[in-house]
N, C-alpha and C positions, 0 to 999 in steps of 0.2 A: 469655259474656264474662267476663274476669277482673276483675270489679268487685263491689263490695258497697255497699249503701246502708243507713245507719242508720235507726232508726225515726223517723217524722216528728215534728217539733217541734210543740208546741201553738200554735194560732193565737190571735190576740187583738190588741187595740190595742197599739201600741208605747208602752212606758214606759221612759224612760232609767234607767240603773242607779242613779244617786243619788236619783231620785224614787221608785224602788221602796223604797229604804231609808227615805226620808222618810215614806212611807205606813205602813211598819211602826212608825216612831217615833210616829205619831199614835195607833196602836192600843195600843202597848206602850211608852210613854215611859220607864218606870222600869226596863225590862230592861237588863241590862249588855250593851253592844255591843262594847267594847274594853277589854282589860286590858293594861297594860304596867308592869312594876315595881310600884310602890305605887299606881298610878293605875287607877281603874275609871271608865269613861265610859259613861253610859247612852245609849240610843238618842235620847232627847230632848235630852240635852246634846250628843251628836255632831252632830245635825242643826242645832241652834242655832249651834254652833261653826262648822260648815262653811258655813252660810249667811252668817255674818259674814265668813268668808274670801272667799266669792264676791263680796260687795259691796265689800270692800276691793280686790279685783282689778279689779272694774268701775270703781272710782274711779281706779285706776292706768292706765285706758285699755284694759283687756283686754275683748275682745268675742267674738262668735260666730266659730268657725273659727280663732281664734288658738291659739298654742302657749305654754305656760307651763312653764318648767323647775322641777323639784322637787329641791331640795337639802335633804334631811332624813334624820337618823339614824332607825333603827327606833324608832318611838314612837307614842303615841296622836295626837300632833300630825301625824305623817306621814299617818295615815289620814284625819283631818279635812281635811288639805290636798288629798288626792286628791279627796274629795267636793266641796270648795270650788272647785277648778279646773273640774271638770265643771259645777258650778252656775253658773260664770261664762260658760258656753258654750264654753269652751276645751278643748284637749286637753293632758293632762299629759305632760311629757317627764321621766321619772325619770333622775336622774344617780347613778351609782354613786360613792359618796364615796371608794372605794378607787382610783378612777382618778386618774392624774396630772393636774396643772393644765392641761397642754397638751391632753390628751384632753378634759377638761371644756370648755375654751374652744372646741375644734373642734366639739363637739356643740352648744353654745349658738349658735355661728355658723351651723352647718349647718341647725339647726332654725328659725332666725330667730325666736327666742322674743320675745314681747312683754313678759314679766315673769319674774322668778325668785321662787319661794317658798322661804323658808328658815326655820330655827329660830335661836334665839340662838346655839346651838353650831355652826351650819354657815354662818352668813351671811358669814364671812370667805372662804369658797370662791367667793363671787360678787363678790369685791372688784374684779376686773378687768372685770366686765360693765358695759356702758353702758346696760342696761335697768333699769327700776324693780325694786327688791327689796322684797317684802312679807314681813315677819317674823311668823311665827305663834307665839303663846305656847305654853308647854309643857303647860298645863292649860286646860280650858274655863273661861270666866268670869274669866280672869286680868285682863281689861280691862273692869271693871264698868261703865264709863261708855259703852262701845260700844253702839250700837243693836242690838236683837235682832230682825232682820227675820223676817217670817213666810213668806218664800219665797226661793228662790234668785234670783240676779241676772238670769239669762237662761234662755231656753228653748232646747232643742236638737232637731234633726231626726235621723231614723235614719241619714242619710248623712253627718252631721257627724263629724269625727274625735274619738275619745275619748282616745286616747293614742298616743304614738310611742315605740317601744322600739328602741334602737340595737343593731345587730349588727356584727360585724367585716366590713369591706368588703375585696374582693380586692386593692385598691390600698393598703390601710393606712388609708384614710379611713373613719370610721364611717358606717353606712348605716341610716337610720331607717325602720321599718315603720309605715305609717299604719293604725291599727285604728279602724274606724268604730263608732259607737254600735250599729248593727244587728248588727255582728259580735260585739261584746261581749254584747249581749242574747241572741243565739243560743247563744254558747258557755256562758253562765251558765245559760240554760234547760236545755241539755243536761246540765250538771253537776247541777242540782237533780233531774233525772230519774234520773240514774245513782246519785246519792248523796242519797237523801231524808232528811228529818229536819232538826232545827236543831242543828248541831254546836257543840261547843267545840273550836275549831281552833287549833293551834299554828302560827303563821306564822314560818317560818325562812328563807323566800326573800327575797333583797334586792328592793327595789321595781323595780330595773332589770332583774330577771330575770322573765320573763313568767309563771312559775308563781305569782308573787305575786298576779296577777290572779285565778287560780283560788281562792286562799285568801281574798282580801278579799271578792270579790263572791259566791263560793259560800257564804260564811258569813253576810255581812250581809244578803243577799237572802233567806236562809233564816231570818232572825231568830235566828241563833246568836250565840255569843260568840267574838270574835277575840282570841286571846292572842298579843301581839306580843313576840317575844323581843328583848331589848335587845342592843346591840352587844356588851357584856361577856358576856351569856349565850350569844350565838351563838359566842363563842370557846371555850366550855367545855361539852363534852358532858355532864358531870355536872350542870351547872346546867340544861341543857335537859331532862334526865330528871327533875330536881326540879320543873320547871315542869309537866310532864305529871302528876306525882303531885299537886302542890299545887292545880292548877286542874281536876283530873279531865278532862284533855284526852281526847277520844274520836276525833279525826281529825287527821291531819297529812299533809304532803306535803314531800318533800325528794329530793335526788339519792341514788342508792343508796350512794355513798361515805359520806355523812353518816349514813344510816340504819345502816350497819355500825358506825360509831362510837357511835351511840346504844345499840345492842345491847351493845357492849363496856361502856359506862358502866353500863347497866342490870344487866348480869351482875355487875359489881363491887359494886353497891349492893343487889342483889336484884331479880330480874325482876318482883316484885310492884309495883315502882315504875311499871310500864307497864300495870298491871291495868285502867285505865280505857279504854285504847285499843280501838277497834272497827274502825277503818280506817286502814291505812298505805298511802299512795299514793307511789310512786316514779316519777320522771320526770327527763328532762334528760340522761341518759346510759344506756348499755347496762346492763341488769339482769343481774348474774352469777347463774348457776344456784345457786352455793353460797349466795347470800343468800336465795334462795327456800327452800332446804333449812333454813337457819338460822332463818328467820322462823317456820316451822312447828314447829321444835324448841323455840323459846323460848316461843311463844304457843300458846294453844289455837286450835281451828278457828274460834272466834267472832271472831277478829281477821282481817279481810280484808286481803289483800295485793293491791294493784291496780297494774299496770304501765301507765303512760300514755305516749303518744307524740304529738308534734305540733310542727311548727315555729311560730315567731312569726307567720309569714305566713298561718297558718290559725287564728289566735286561740287560742293556748295548746295546744290538743290536737285530735287528729283520730281517734285510736284508743285503745282501752283493753282490758285483759284482767284479769279478776278471778280470782285463784287460789283454788281451793277446797281445795287441799292441794298437796303436792309434785308438780309436773308440769313438763314442759319449758317453757322461757321462750319467749314470743312477745309481739308487740305487739298481738295480738288482732284485733278487728274495729272497724267504724266507730262513732263516737259518734252520738247522735241528731242528725239534720240534716246529716250528712256523707256524701259519696260517695267511695269509694276505687277507683282504677284501677291495675292493674299492666300497664304498657305497654312495648313494645320501642322501639328507636331511631327507628322510624317512627311512634311514638305509636299503635300498634295493639295490641290486647289480646293477651296471651300466655296459653297454656294453664295450668291449675292445675299447680303443681309446678315451673314454669319461672321462672327469675329475670327480673325486669324492674324498671323504674323506677316508684316509687310517685308517682302524681299524685292530688291531693286536690281535690274539688269540694264545693260546698255552702255553707251560710250563713256559715261561718266564714272563707271566703276573703277576705282583706283587700284594701284598695284598691291597695296596692303600696308602692314606696319613695318617700319624700318628696324631690321635686326630682330624681328619677332616672328619667326616662321610658324610657330605653334599657334600663336594668337591669330595670325593671318589665316591659317588653314581652318580655324574654328568658325569663321564668319564669312570668308570669301570662298564660295562654292562654285562648282561647275553648274552652268545653266542648262538644264535638260529641255527647257521650253524654247530655247533660241534656235533659229535656223542655221546660223553661222557656227562653224566648228571653233572650239576653244573659248566660247563665250562664258562669262562668269557672272554671278549674281552675289549681292551682299545681303546678309541677314541683319536687319536693322534692330531686332529685338523690340520693335514697336508693334502694338496691337491696334489694328484698324478694322473697319467694317465698311463695305461698299453699300451706300445708301440707295434709295429708290431712284435718285437722279443720276446714279452711276458714279458719283464722286465718293471720295474716301473720307470717312469720319475718323479722327484720331481718338483712340480709347485710352491708351496708357502704355506703360512699359512692362516687359516681362520680368526684368531684374531690378536691382536696386540703383540703377542709373536714373538720374533725373536731370532736368535743366533748370539752372538758376541764372536769371538775367541773361539768357541766351547761351550760357556755357554748359557743356556736358559735364556732369559731376558724378563720379562713382562714390556712393556712400561708403562702400567697403574700403576705399582708398583712404578716406578721412578717418574711419575707425582704426585702420591699421596704424596710421601715423599717431593718432591719439594714444594708442596703447603703448607706444614707444616712449611717451613722455614720463618723466620721473614721477612716481607716486600713483600712476594710473593702473588699476588692476583690470578694468573692463570698460568698454565704451560702445555706445550705440548712437548713430546719427540718423535723424529722420527729417523730412520736410516739416517746416513749421505750419501753424494753423492756416496761414494765408497762402501757402504754397509758393511764396516768393523768396524764401530764405531757408535756413537750416537751424535745427535745434539739436544739441548734443547732450547725452546723458553719460556721466562718467562716475564710475565707482572708485572712490579713493578715501582712505582714512588718514592720509599724510597731512599734517598741518602745513599750511602754506600752499597746498594745491588747490587754490581757489579758482573760480571761473575766469577772472581777469588775467591772472598769471598764466593759466593754461592756454587761454586764447592768444596771449602774446607769444608764448612758446610755439604754438601751432602756426602762427603767422610767419615765423622765421623759416618754416619748412614748406608751407603750402601757399598757393596764390590766394588773394583775398576772397574770391568767390567760393573757395572750398573751406573757409573758416566759418564755423557756425556762428550765427548772430547771437545765439544764447547757448551757454553751457550751464547745465545744472549738475552740481557735484553732490553725489549721494554716498552714504556709507556703503551701500550695496545696491545693485540693480534688482528690480522685482523679478521673482521667479514663480512659476506655476507649481502645482502639486507634484509634478514629475521632476522638479528641480531644474527645468529648462527656463531659459530667459523668457520672461513674459512680455513679448513685444506688443501684444494687444494692450496691456496696461500702459506701456510707454507711448503708444499711439494716442491713448486717451489723455495722458498727461501733456503730450505735445499739443493737443487740440484745445487745451484749456485756455480761455481768454485771460488776460492779465487780471481782470477783476476777480477771477476764481482763485487766484494765488494770494498768499499773504502779502499785504502791503508793507514793503520794507524800504520805500524811498525815504531818504533823509528829510527830516522836518527842517524847515528854514523859517526864521523870523522875518526874513526879507521877502515881501510879496513878489518882487520881480524875479528873484531866484526861484521861488515856488512856481511861477508861470513858466520859466524856462524848463524846469523839471517836468512840468505837465506836458510841454511840447515834446520833449525827448521821449517820455513814456508813451505818448500817443504814436510817435513815428517808429520807435524801436519795438513797440509791443512788449515792454518789460515793466515790471513794477519797481525794481531796484535801480535807482539812478543816482550814483555817487556824484558828488560835486566836482571831484578832481580827476575823473577817469576820462580818457580820450573817447570821443564819439565812436571811432572805428574799433576801439577795444571792447565796446559794448555791442558790437554787431552792425554798426553803421557802414554804409558804403556810399559811393558817389551818387547813385540814383536816390538813395534815402536822404542825402543832403538836400536835394531839391525839395523833398517833402518836409524836411525840417524847416527850411526857409518859409514855406507856407504856414506851418504850424506855429512858428514864432510870431509871424504876423498876426495870426488869429489870437494867440494867447497874450502877446506883449504889446500889440499895436504898432510895431515897427517891423520893417522887412529888411533884415541884414543882407548884404550882397553875398553871393556864393563864395567869392574870393575871401571875404572876411571870415566866413564860417570855416573855410578850410584852414585859415590861419589860427583861429581861436576855437579849439576843439573840445573844450570842457564846459560844463555847466557854469562854473564860476567865471571863466573867461568870457563866455557869451553874455552872461548877465552884466558884467562890467562893460562889455562892448555896447550893449543896448543902453545901459544907464548913461554912459558917456555921450552917446548920440542924443539921448533925450535932453541932457544938460546943455548940449550945443544947439538944440532946437532943430535937429535934422529929422526929416521924414523917413530917410533910409540911411543905413550905415554904409559909409564908403571906406575904401581901403587906400590910404595914401601911398603905402608901399607898392601896392599892385599898380596904381597909376604911374608911379615913378618907374617901375619896371617896364611898363608899356612904352613910356616915353623913351627910355633907354634903348629898348629894342628897335623902335622906329628910327632913332638917331643912328644906331649902328648899321641898320639896313641902308640908310641914306649914304653913309660913309662908304659902304661896300659898293653901292651903285656908282658913286663918284669915282672910286678907284678903278672900277671896271671900265667906266667911260673914258678915263685917262689913258687906258691901254688900247683903246679901239681906234 
């Protein structure tokens, strides 16, 4: 049979994730659990902090089985909040702060949350919520008069939900995956088996991206140190590399696109910056063969490269492959506790070497979609191949093939779902939302020529329904990853002789490189502005680059900003800081930024406001520590 089973998970009494960390805190209270910026939080402080959060939630009416939204920037407070929500008996619902207000409101409504946890910097995002808002301090012990409970507020059972993570729904509505405590326990036990030791782990995944689950629990349940990259650090590959060096990080996980940027930054600063690394895990999108080759060219063989695969519906991961050197890319074999099946359209096993759909069984298979029984029944099926009664398996919709070495090669998708920068995206969801915009008669969205972004085709004859205006309107309804980097507005979409939409023609148009399209970039008499335009055109893969349009309105995103930094250095001879590029987001503003730097004789562009903000944050933290010390 075309199936494979991972090694068995260890048996034993069920202990919830947060209680495992609490037991470690009892044994090693002074060990550092979380670092973020200038803050270092010990295990003892983390558990005391999170227990306080759990009791504040209980006082707000949160109980077993409820759902609590988490609106928090990457921080130590975010980690304490996660533990605190679980300690209140509830499931946490992470909200991506990059999402527009309409999307945030839709998730809060769909999840039927009982409360919202925020920090002082994010509580304004919950302003329209009718549910209680619990604000968590930025450092432990900031509220010295608060009680220090010696236990969490509520107990949980294996079948209780631990978290809901939302994915793109085919209709444009967000769809929440219910992950139970037993799923989380199984996934983490498997991770501790595959990655032994107590790591110093650099967390770069947003909380709303389920690889954060791997980093948080795979580190804290191992007694390791979780280094949380701040929002500013996540925007700058040079700062991320500096974090690895400063904290001697030995394990990390990110999408391959980001790892490529980290290697770029490390090679600029000297690859010894990454000397502490022992394991680099990539997941969330297809791993290019070129990145495998580059990894082993940069690192010695003592640095593992591990390719993980798994949908949210199977609790983060289901397969992995550990590279021992340069070899062909695969997604490997099953993690401990997982069962993998390669089946045909009739859900029967296919012979080795034959393509089929990957279905996943085992302890990581989650409950299903919150409030969507029909969608759950369509992809969560009874598992006829399992020995235990009541076992279920999940239809991934991914096409794979078992190769001669017995590992799985990923072939592609059955439907119109793709992955962009590690996020699952339903093309139909974007098309549905586009069609609701004023002036849009028809819409089709496809992957772009590089496969790292999206391109949309819109039929509209209404004056004013230009690509920039449509992108801005779409960005108010969908998260950034679902907004096409390029929108082409046509009087009508191409059709074949039968009058049906000619998708083959659209695929051809989407694959055209910029040089094949009419050059419509504005001409400039200023050589520096022309150089900035050239850098934008190269990075965004577009020919039209207006002088006064926001980088993100033309399809840019945070990872593309790293590439723009490199491109500006090549074209203009100066390397602006990432912070300054996030502040000056038009061609005209960036040309002025670089010109000013040249006039001042600087080799790089610095951001006085960013430095001032950093000093202010440091001073505020020192004051908070002083107040905390005065009460002890």
